[in-house]
VEXTORFI-623994 format. One record per residue (C-alpha): x, y, z. Coordinates in Angstrom, 2 decimals, decimal comma. Example, Ala and Ser with C-alpha at 12.3 -4.5 7.8 and 13.67 -1.06 7.14 Angstrom:
        X        Y        Z
    12,30    -4,50     7,80
    13,67    -1,06     7,14
***
This chain:
        X        Y        Z
    -5,47     6,49     3,02
    -1,72     6,21     2,52
    -0,15     7,53    -0,70
     3,61     7,31    -0,19
     6,29     8,55    -2,59
     7,51     6,30    -5,39
    10,06     4,73    -3,01
     7,24     3,49    -0,74
     6,55     3,95     2,94
     9,60     4,47     5,13
    10,02     1,58     7,56
     9,21     3,75    10,60
     6,01     5,01     8,98
     4,94     1,44     8,14
     5,65     0,37    11,73
     3,76     3,37    13,17
     0,78     2,57    10,97
     0,83    -1,05    12,14
     1,02     0,03    15,81
    -1,88     2,45    15,38
    -4,38    -0,39    15,24
    -6,46     1,41    12,60
    -8,99    -1,10    11,23
    -8,72    -0,32     7,52
    -5,95     0,99     5,30
    -6,14     2,08     1,68
    -2,64     1,92     0,21
    -1,75     3,64    -3,07
     1,46     2,87    -4,95
     3,04     3,76    -8,25
     6,12     1,50    -8,08
     5,31    -2,23    -8,10
     8,40    -3,25    -6,08
     7,86    -0,63    -3,37
     4,13    -1,42    -3,30
     4,94    -5,11    -2,73
     7,32    -4,26     0,13
     4,65    -2,06     1,75
     2,00    -4,77     1,38
     4,36    -7,37     2,81
     5,23    -5,21     5,79
     1,59    -4,44     6,57
     0,58    -8,08     6,03
     3,24    -9,15     8,50
     1,83    -6,64    10,99
    -1,63    -8,22    10,96
    -3,33    -6,63     7,96
    -4,98    -8,69     5,25
    -5,37    -7,55     1,66
    -9,07    -7,59     0,78
    -8,90    -6,05    -2,68
    -6,45    -4,61    -5,20
    -7,15    -2,46    -8,25
    -4,90    -1,06   -10,98
    -5,77     2,37   -12,29
    -4,35     3,78   -15,51
    -3,91     7,47   -14,73
    -1,26     7,93   -17,40
    -2,71     6,60   -20,68
    -0,29     5,43   -23,34
     2,54     4,95   -20,81
     3,71     1,90   -18,88
     2,79     3,54   -15,55
    -0,21     2,46   -13,47
    -1,31     3,19    -9,93
    -2,11     0,29    -7,64
    -4,67     0,69    -4,87
    -5,17    -1,92    -2,16
    -7,66    -2,15     0,67
    -6,34    -3,86     3,79
    -8,28    -4,83     6,89
    -6,94    -5,74    10,31
    -7,18    -9,50    10,86
***
């Protein structure tokens, strides 16, 4: 389970995760742009998004948390 700061995973952390060869990753993100960059980086490293969910942890605000499950191709 990876829950990076609002700015997303640092490049070296994303690369280390990709090199680890772990079979499944659950990625949490609160900034849509950073979440997309993280998903793109992990997808390019051989992971495939299998599901995505949006969770409203902050009712009556514009903020949502995104949670994605990725599996190694």
